[in-house]
N, C-alpha and C positions, 0 to 999 in steps of 0.2 A: 791760502786766504790772508791777502793783506789786510787787517783790520784798519791802518790807516787811510782806507778809501772809502769808508764807511763815511757818508754824510747824513744830516738829519738831525733829529732832536735826541741827541746823545749827551746823558746829563753826566758829568764826570764823577760827581758827586754819589753816585749812585751806578757804580761799575756792573758791568755783568761778570759773574763768576762761574757761569755755565748756563749750557744751550741744548736743549734736545731737538734734533731735528729729524723726523719721522718720514722714513721714504717704502715705498711699497715696491716690490721688483716683479720684473716679467722676464722671466727665462723660455727660450723656447724648448717645447716640448714639455712643460711644468706647467700644473694647474696653480694657481694661488689658494690661500690657506683653507677657505671654505670648501673646496672643489677637489683637495690633491688627496693623493693616495698615500698611503706608507711609505710602498716602494718609492714614489716620485718626492716625496719629505727626504727619506734618506740619500735619495740622488743630489737633490737641491744641496743638504747640508755637505756630499761628498766633493762638490762643485767649490763650495764656498771653503770647506778645509783646505784644498787644493790652492785657491786665491789667497790666503791666509798667510799660507806658508812661503809665497813668493814676497811678503813684504820684509821691507830691509829696512835698517836704520831706524828712525825716530817712528815707523808705522810697525816695525816687528814686535810681536809678542805671544799671546797664550791664547790656544782656542779651548773651550770648557764644556765639552758636550754634557748636555742635561741627564742623560740615560747614566745612570752609574756614577754620577756625582758623589762625590764624598760630601755627608752631611756641613762638616765644618766649611769646605770649602763655598757651598752653596749659602751658607748662613753670611760668611764674609762677604759673597757677593751682592746678600740682600742687602747688607748693612752698609756697604759701600755705595749702595745707591746704582748698581751695575743689573741687577737682577730684581726684578719684580713680582709678587705673587698677590693675587687678587682674587682669582677663582670666581670671577664676572659671569653669572648666569647666560648674560646675552650671547658672550663668546662661546660658551660652551653648545648652547643653542644651535649657533650658526655653524657650529662645527670644526671652530677652530682650536680645540682641544684632543682631536681624536687623537688616539694614540698616542697620548701624551706620556712621556716626554722624548719619547724613540725621536728620532732626527731634528731635534733642535739643540741650541747652545749658544756660548756667547765668548766672542773674542774680545780681549783690550790689549792694547800696545803695552808695554812695558811700561812707559810714562804715565800708563790710566788715563790718558787725555782722548783715546778713540774707540769707545765701546760699540761694538758692532754686535747686533743679535738675528739670529734666524729662527723666525718661527716661534719665539719665545713669548710673545703676549699672553703670559697669563697672570 
């Protein structure tokens, strides 16, 4: 993205340091989080890991699966604001935390300016 093309009410005295964009995904053959099976969730994770492995140069980085994650790594990701823990009862009731943490993880590039998460809303 070429930020020089952004026009409008941009106050240079208050620069943006960070932005979060939330997107949902729809992959043919896979349900969305509330209705996805554990097998489907693991399938989505496999697809995402394969895609992440193809990232090169400034996009290249590491995928951190939540299942089996070392506690020190998990805490560092939380401290760095890449991984969030909420325990939101509404998400639990909606079925979004079934089979936690299987099939979930977070990727970020080496520069740590492109975090991508998969089914990690918790």
